MIROZA-81900 format. One record per residue: x, y, z of N, C-alpha, C in turn; residue number from 1. Coordinates in Angstrom, 3 decimals. Each point is the difference from the previous one (the first is absolute). Layout:
! MIROZA-81900
      n.u      n.v      n.w     ca.u     ca.v     ca.w      c.u      c.v      c.w   k
        X        Y        Z        X        Y        Z        X        Y        Z NUM
...
END
This chain:
! MIROZA-81900
      n.u      n.v      n.w     ca.u     ca.v     ca.w      c.u      c.v      c.w   k
   53.756   59.096 -131.204   -1.221    0.983    0.048   -0.259    0.001    1.948   1
    0.299   -0.927    0.621    0.511    0.798    1.711    0.467    1.082   -0.132   2
    1.332   -0.195   -0.556    1.043    0.578    0.228   -0.098    1.391   -0.618   3
   -0.937    0.374   -0.869   -0.455    1.529   -0.663   -0.748    0.737    0.600   4
   -1.118   -0.820    0.943   -0.873    0.408    0.750    0.695    0.586    1.178   5
    0.564   -0.969    0.921    0.897    0.313    0.461    1.073    1.319    0.195   6
    0.495    0.211   -1.033    0.938    0.925   -0.190   -0.867    1.465   -0.571   7
   -1.343   -0.504   -0.376   -0.653    1.538   -0.273   -0.622    0.273    1.494   8
   -0.526   -0.945    0.855   -0.448    0.254    1.374    1.321    0.778    1.217   9
    0.992   -0.221   -0.449    1.363    0.649    0.939    0.263    0.994   -1.004  10
    0.021    0.308   -1.157   -0.219    1.780   -0.671   -0.968    0.774    0.716  11
   -1.523   -0.569   -0.223   -1.074    0.757    0.807    0.106    0.448    1.215  12
    0.544   -0.785    1.521    0.147    0.282    0.585    1.030    1.043    0.494  13
    1.134   -0.233   -0.903    1.119    0.862    0.040   -0.138    1.448   -0.200  14
   -0.818   -0.042   -1.106   -0.409    1.550   -0.515   -1.051    0.569    1.180  15
   -1.123   -0.929    0.393   -1.045    0.776    0.929    0.760    0.133    1.872  16
    1.427   -0.576   -0.137    0.259    0.009    1.380    0.711    1.382    0.146  17
   -0.066    1.267   -0.568    0.453    1.587    0.199   -1.297    0.354    0.557  18
   -1.151   -0.252   -0.766   -1.757    0.434    0.494   -0.143   -0.387    1.397  19
    0.425   -1.255    0.464   -0.259   -0.950    1.214    0.293    1.195    1.151  20
    1.058    0.290    0.340    0.398    1.028    0.688    0.755    1.197   -0.516  21
   -0.596    1.257    0.237    0.713    1.424   -0.982    0.036    0.627    1.356  22
    1.235    0.018    0.650    0.659    0.639    1.153    0.395    1.342   -0.908  23
    0.328    1.242   -0.023    0.803    1.211   -0.584    1.153   -0.524    0.451  24
    1.348    0.509   -1.115    1.140    0.198    0.016    0.513    0.881   -0.787  25
    1.067    0.641    0.279    0.498    0.943   -0.809    1.395   -0.044    0.024  26
    0.621    0.128   -1.045    1.221   -0.107   -0.633    0.684    1.176   -0.291  27
    1.279    0.389    0.584    0.600    1.252   -0.137    1.498   -0.272   -0.345  28
    0.135    0.509   -1.037    1.796   -0.174   -0.615    0.850    1.476    0.243  29
    0.409   -0.178    0.783    1.393    1.295    0.368   -0.731    0.457    1.387  30
   -0.060    1.520    0.127   -0.258    0.151    1.546   -1.336    0.054   -0.228  31
   -0.538    0.148    1.532   -1.564    0.397    0.241   -0.216   -1.211    1.467  32
   -1.268   -0.163   -0.339   -0.692   -1.309    0.758   -0.938   -0.613   -0.488  33
    0.028   -0.970    0.500   -1.331   -0.501   -0.634   -0.969   -0.466    1.177  34
   -1.473   -0.241   -0.268   -0.879   -0.159    0.931   -1.247   -0.887   -0.515  35
   -0.662   -0.517    1.137   -0.882   -1.067   -0.552   -0.812   -0.085    0.775  36
   -1.530    0.011   -0.167   -0.741    0.245    0.552   -1.132   -1.416    0.514  37
   -0.587    0.140    1.039   -0.454   -1.580    0.241   -1.375    0.557    0.887  38
   -1.296   -0.403   -0.778   -1.568    0.084    0.863   -0.017   -1.151    0.831  39
   -0.082    0.541    1.028   -1.001   -0.925    1.016   -1.143   -0.175    0.242  40
   -1.151   -0.716    0.147   -1.169    0.081    0.440   -0.394   -1.013    0.902  41
   -0.745    0.316    0.625   -0.546   -0.896    1.442   -1.320    0.017   -0.344  42
   -0.920   -1.377   -0.100   -1.108    0.178   -0.131   -0.628   -0.774    1.351  43
   -0.931    0.850    1.009   -0.546   -0.436    0.977   -1.486   -0.060   -0.173  44
   -0.408   -1.188    0.240   -1.834   -0.108   -0.215   -0.501    0.842    1.132  45
   -1.375    0.280   -0.365   -0.957    0.183    1.277    0.148   -1.067    1.150  46
   -0.116    0.152    0.703    0.032   -1.435    1.064   -0.792    0.019    1.280  47
   -0.883   -0.916    0.484   -0.977    0.263    1.262    0.170   -1.473    0.361  48
    0.220    0.042    1.450    0.163   -1.230    0.833   -0.938    0.034    1.455  49
   -0.623   -0.967   -0.037   -0.567    0.204    1.155    0.123   -1.526    0.752  50
    0.126   -0.097    1.108    0.570   -1.858    0.713   -1.119    0.481    1.194  51
   -0.690   -0.654    0.433   -0.786   -0.488    1.673    0.446   -1.307    0.285  52
    0.662    0.136    0.840    0.296   -1.233    0.132    1.468   -0.881   -0.611  53
   -0.375   -1.441   -0.537    0.874   -0.491   -0.486    0.720    0.719   -0.952  54
    1.229    0.010   -0.760    0.749    0.879   -0.980   -0.064    1.539   -0.150  55
    0.238    0.153    1.707    0.242    1.300   -0.069    1.148    0.295    0.139  56
    0.862   -1.093    0.302    1.896    0.626   -0.018    0.185    0.074   -1.769  57
   -0.262   -0.195   -0.763    0.655   -0.012   -1.251   -1.201    0.842   -0.905  58
    0.167   -0.323   -1.451   -0.945    1.263   -0.630   -0.215   -1.267   -1.173  59
   -0.088   -1.058    0.218   -0.730   -0.735   -1.129   -1.443   -0.340    0.571  60
   -0.666   -0.774   -1.238   -1.304   -0.407    0.290   -0.315   -0.988    0.756  61
   -0.853   -0.672    1.163   -0.051   -0.855    0.998   -1.414   -0.400   -0.008  62
   -0.419   -1.171   -0.603   -1.349   -0.104    0.222   -0.942   -0.543    1.296  63
    1.310   -0.075    0.923   -0.631   -0.506    1.279   -0.602    1.004    0.951  64
   -1.483   -0.245    0.584   -0.694    0.673    0.811    0.167   -0.481    1.276  65
    0.632    0.710    0.868   -0.365   -0.391    1.338   -1.053    0.146    0.235  66
   -0.390   -0.931    1.491   -1.079   -0.123    0.400    0.024    0.380    1.458  67
   -0.740    0.876    0.720    0.145    0.212    1.839   -1.234   -0.452    0.147  68
    0.937   -0.938    1.188   -1.318   -0.488    0.875   -0.228    0.152    1.483  69
   -1.223    0.549    0.464   -0.319    0.424    1.257   -0.866   -0.979    0.539  70
    0.780   -1.065    0.728   -0.351   -1.515    0.497   -0.410    0.580    1.810  71
   -0.984   -0.135    0.481   -0.576   -0.539    1.161   -0.265   -0.854    0.269  72
    0.372   -1.299   -0.603   -0.358   -0.937    0.888    0.830   -0.484    0.941  73
    1.226    0.425    0.326    0.606   -0.410    1.555   -0.543    0.737    1.017  74
   -1.120    1.237   -0.729    0.025    1.107    1.444   -1.599    0.313   -0.539  75
   -0.953   -1.139    0.159   -1.475    0.400   -0.485   -0.542    1.029    0.829  76
    0.114   -0.057    1.816   -0.391    1.242    0.723    0.342    1.268   -0.565  77
    1.041    0.313   -0.895   -0.044    1.335   -0.395   -0.653    0.300   -1.370  78
   -0.545   -1.049   -0.097   -1.063    0.317   -1.525   -1.116    1.106    0.349  79
    0.098    1.248   -0.680   -0.678    1.107    0.247    0.140    0.747    1.460  80
    1.224   -0.129    0.539    0.057    1.000    1.309    0.196    1.298   -0.713  81
    0.264    0.384   -1.120    0.459    1.369    0.104    1.456    0.454   -0.019  82
    0.757   -1.761    0.194    1.535    0.060   -0.031    0.525    0.321   -1.337  83
    0.605    0.503   -0.726    0.480   -0.199   -1.125    1.033   -1.143   -0.028  84
    0.247   -0.737   -1.333    0.906   -0.687   -0.290    1.417    0.639    0.134  85
    1.173   -1.217    0.264    1.158    0.723   -0.041    0.417    0.500   -1.787  86
    0.529    0.863    0.113    0.404    0.454   -1.419    0.780   -0.860   -0.832  87
   -0.266    0.212   -1.214    0.778   -0.938   -0.992    0.500    0.715   -0.873  88
    1.129    0.041   -0.201    1.031    1.158   -0.840   -0.070   -0.829   -1.336  89
   -0.117    0.862   -0.898    0.414   -0.109   -1.544    1.316    0.932   -0.489  90
    0.697   -0.433   -0.868    0.778    0.777   -0.650   -0.380    0.668   -1.012  91
    0.161    1.371   -0.555   -0.577    0.675   -1.291    1.164    0.673   -0.383  92
   -0.345    0.079   -1.534    1.187    0.595   -0.352   -1.077    0.428   -1.680  93
    0.427    1.369   -0.461   -0.391    0.866   -0.973    1.277    0.941   -0.686  94
    0.032   -0.441   -0.892    1.221    0.485   -1.048   -1.057    0.719   -1.358  95
    0.553    1.175   -0.256   -0.235    0.425   -1.275    0.742    1.368   -0.742  96
   -0.047    0.090   -1.280    0.819    1.073   -0.383   -0.661    1.375   -0.813  97
   -1.190    0.183    0.425   -0.654    0.829   -0.849   -1.186    1.190    0.596  98
    0.436    0.259    1.235   -0.834    0.704    0.902   -0.930   -0.855    0.944  99
   -1.314    0.746    0.266   -0.322   -0.048    1.598   -0.677   -1.639   -0.549 100
   -0.042   -0.616    1.061   -0.469   -1.466    0.025   -1.145   -0.041    1.497 101
   -1.069   -0.419   -0.563   -1.135    0.031    0.753   -0.656   -1.400    0.238 102
    0.010   -0.457    0.970   -0.565   -1.384    0.629   -1.564   -0.143    0.596 103
   -0.614   -1.055   -0.709   -0.990   -0.191    0.033   -0.446   -1.540    0.746 104
   -0.851   -0.262    0.448   -0.540   -1.353    0.353   -1.518   -0.253    0.065 105
   -0.071   -1.295   -0.579   -1.182   -0.196   -0.082   -0.668   -1.419    0.105 106
   -1.064   -0.112    0.712   -0.416   -1.549    0.197   -1.473   -0.281   -1.076 107
   -0.658   -1.345    0.458   -0.716   -0.383   -0.904   -1.154   -0.270    0.673 108
   -0.200    0.304    1.748   -0.987   -0.033    0.512    0.479   -0.149    1.779 109
   -0.390   -0.462    0.472   -0.003   -0.457    1.534    0.710   -1.209    0.137 110
    0.717   -0.317    1.035    0.457   -1.463    0.434   -0.716   -0.889    0.342 111
   -0.357   -0.981   -0.960   -0.984   -1.327    0.207    0.536   -1.478    0.513 112
   -0.557   -0.170    0.430   -0.022   -1.433    0.144   -0.829   -0.937   -1.207 113
    0.097   -1.273    1.007   -0.754   -1.092   -1.040   -1.023    0.141   -0.143 114
   -0.954    0.211    1.511   -1.402    0.561   -0.268   -0.288    0.969    0.092 115
    0.502    1.142   -0.470   -0.475    1.449   -0.821    0.028    0.739    0.955 116
    0.515   -0.328    1.516    0.039    1.221    0.683    1.019    0.853   -0.109 117
    0.143    1.153    0.651    1.122    0.761   -0.528    0.832    1.060    1.348 118
    0.971    0.178   -0.539    0.714    0.983    0.903    0.322    1.409   -0.695 119
   -0.131    0.798    0.384    0.120    1.577   -1.288    1.568    0.123   -0.164 120
    0.154    0.656   -0.739    1.646    0.338   -0.348    0.386    1.330    1.315 121
   -0.885    0.354    0.227   -0.169    1.403    1.149    0.773   -1.189    1.341 122
   -0.104   -1.039    0.248    0.767   -0.775    1.333    1.553   -0.380   -0.511 123
    0.615    0.511   -1.234    1.403   -0.147   -0.424    0.551    1.315   -0.013 124
    1.015    0.193    1.044    0.171    0.780   -0.091    2.067    0.307   -0.710 125
    0.296    0.706   -0.888    1.418    0.488   -0.129    0.494    1.276    0.279 126
    1.470   -0.276    0.419    0.656    1.490   -0.145    1.231   -0.385   -0.402 127
    1.004    1.154   -0.214    1.112    0.057   -0.457    1.032    0.552    1.029 128
    1.390   -0.901   -0.153    0.935    1.072    0.790    0.506    1.086   -0.594 129
   -0.488    0.255   -1.454    0.857    1.088   -0.366   -1.126    1.037   -0.675 130
   -0.152    1.529    0.484   -0.547    0.814   -0.578    0.202   -0.299   -1.554 131
    1.322    0.063   -0.584    0.136    0.071   -1.548   -0.745   -0.665   -0.799 132
   -0.577   -1.502    0.825   -0.548   -0.742   -0.563   -1.436   -0.685    0.440 133
   -0.900    0.685    0.375   -1.306    0.212    0.655   -0.916   -1.186   -1.005 134
   -0.797   -0.831    1.054   -0.775   -1.024   -0.196   -0.880    0.757   -0.673 135
   -0.728   -0.543   -1.200   -1.804    0.827   -0.043   -0.999   -1.014    0.692 136
   -1.068    0.652   -0.222   -0.801   -0.387    0.619   -0.872   -1.611   -0.604 137
   -0.225   -0.745    1.007   -0.588   -1.320   -0.871   -1.396    0.311    0.418 138
   -0.939   -0.087   -1.379   -1.007    0.135    0.260   -1.334   -0.883    0.081 139
   -0.879    0.059    0.740   -1.170   -0.974    0.178    0.086   -0.673   -1.064 140
   -0.240    0.618   -1.432   -0.387   -0.771   -1.217    0.603    1.239   -1.315 141
    0.434   -0.822   -0.988    0.681    0.991   -0.813    1.117    0.562    0.104 142
    0.604    1.264   -0.426    1.076    0.845    0.280   -0.239    0.916    0.449 143
    1.159    0.188    1.423   -0.058    0.459    0.822    0.722    1.480    0.053 144
    0.398    0.685    0.545    0.469    1.826    0.406    1.448   -0.611   -0.435 145
    0.895    0.547   -0.968    1.030   -0.075   -0.250    1.426    0.412    1.258 146
    0.952    0.057   -0.521    1.270    0.562    0.678    1.000    0.403   -0.701 147
    0.633    0.819    0.056    1.632    0.508   -0.724    0.820   -0.195    0.525 148
    0.927   -0.727   -1.042    1.490   -0.191    0.957    0.395    1.057   -0.715 149
    1.293    0.400    1.386    0.756    1.458   -0.494    0.947   -0.612   -0.790 150
    0.410    1.069   -0.852    0.762   -0.290   -0.703    1.777   -0.225    0.462 151
    1.299   -0.503   -0.530    0.761    0.418    0.600    1.055    1.325   -0.710 152
   -0.216   -0.058   -1.281    0.552    1.635   -0.574   -0.767   -0.078   -1.360 153
   -0.316    0.925   -0.284   -0.281    0.484   -1.627   -1.347   -1.211   -0.043 154
    0.087   -0.788   -1.464   -0.728   -0.961   -0.305    0.033   -1.360    1.203 155
    0.952   -0.315    0.625    0.363   -1.051    0.176   -0.734   -0.568    1.493 156
   -0.018   -1.056    0.455   -0.495   -0.263    1.167    0.337   -1.902   -0.181 157
    0.529    0.020    1.289    0.789   -1.389    0.603   -0.450    0.125    1.221 158
   -1.324   -0.634    0.321   -0.268    0.059    1.794   -0.253   -1.769    0.279 159
    0.320    0.095    1.026   -0.177   -1.679    1.012   -0.420    0.654    1.378 160
   -0.671   -0.854    0.186   -1.145    0.085    1.244   -0.160   -1.358    0.490 161
   -0.489    0.278    1.253   -0.637   -1.635    0.545   -1.880    0.603    0.322 162
   -0.404   -0.977   -0.419   -1.647    0.553    0.345   -0.058   -1.197    1.223 163
   -0.659    0.261    0.892   -0.534   -0.629    1.149   -1.655   -0.104   -0.116 164
   -0.411   -1.419   -0.268   -1.542   -0.154   -0.031   -0.522   -0.855    1.186 165
   -1.159    0.222    0.342   -0.739   -0.567    1.636   -0.935   -0.272   -0.504 166
   -0.868   -1.091    0.642   -1.588    0.139    0.558   -0.334    0.367    0.920 167
   -0.880    0.871    0.011   -0.403    1.199    1.108   -0.720   -0.887    1.043 168
   -1.085   -1.291   -0.530   -0.251   -0.776    1.048   -1.309    0.614    0.999 169
   -0.860    0.874   -0.874   -1.092    0.715    0.752   -0.889   -0.766    0.214 170
   -0.479   -0.981   -0.425   -1.190   -0.291   -0.328    0.378   -2.052    0.335 171
   -1.355   -0.399    0.223    0.125   -1.681   -0.055   -0.744   -0.325   -0.869 172
    0.719   -1.174   -0.901   -0.649   -0.388   -1.663   -0.061   -1.193    0.231 173
   -0.578   -0.308   -0.870   -0.201   -1.222   -0.623    1.027   -0.922    0.204 174
    0.242   -1.612    0.244    1.098   -0.336   -0.146    0.232   -0.407   -1.561 175
    1.277   -0.094   -0.403    0.270   -0.298   -1.178    1.673    0.697   -0.722 176
    0.459   -0.240   -0.816    1.024    0.442   -0.534   -0.478    1.256   -1.152 177
    0.140    1.005    0.663   -0.461    1.468   -1.097    0.809    0.251   -0.968 178
   -0.441    0.100   -0.972    1.283    0.678   -1.198    0.376   -0.906   -1.166 179
   -0.491   -1.478    0.248    0.154   -0.796   -0.918   -0.967    0.434   -1.623 180
   -0.767    0.655    0.222   -0.636    0.706   -1.456    0.360    1.216   -0.456 181
   -0.177    0.657    1.176    0.476    1.346   -0.205    0.526    0.768    0.854 182
    1.484   -0.548    0.454    0.613    0.725    0.690    1.383    0.632   -0.589 183
   -0.164    0.409   -1.164    1.628    0.506   -0.569   -0.492    1.701   -0.296 184
    1.203    0.356    0.237   -0.026    1.487    0.043    0.875    0.509   -1.160 185
   -0.284    0.465   -1.246    0.892    0.602   -0.843    0.583    1.211    0.138 186
    1.099    0.136   -0.274    0.657    1.099    0.089    0.456    0.300   -1.780 187
   -0.365    1.360   -0.035    0.558    0.708   -1.095    0.667    1.441   -0.172 188
    1.401    0.111   -0.455    0.798    1.064   -0.370   -0.149    0.690   -1.447 189
   -0.410    1.264   -0.111   -0.294    0.330   -0.933    1.422    1.534   -0.221 190
    0.337   -0.068   -1.163    0.890    1.185    0.369   -0.462    0.510   -2.095 191
    0.329    1.433   -0.042   -0.144    0.890   -0.927    0.723   -0.805   -1.592 192
END
């Protein structure tokens, strides 16, 4: 019984094999030439990639959320002096293949500490070293004005930049670690 089943299975596979690969062929007997054609397809999905900080070197999802810390503990006399902090650099990459990419930034409110004192987002500055990948405006709350990333060619974008963040330090504020509850900027890339 097993032998008959094995024989039937082998026969069915042998009959189906020509259907699995159906390349064209032509046999010419005598003079003339034979031709065979082959169709080639390449399927490219719509791709949109945004990395701010860790993960910008590749093009895979990386769940790491980087933290920028402006610590005035070593220089307390500088608090509120109006002298901005040293800039902190963040690598950024945007890739897409379906047209103009727009970037926006959103926040959920002012930076707060454990006792609900606040520092407004206007105290955080950000600039880009590339005009082709500008920074969107960080809003005080909600979603701010967007920026457009310059296309490379046609519908394709592949841009990198270094965004530099600083704390303006224009006011004396209560002590604490600000941003422990509302210290996140969420960047969003959109493409048609």
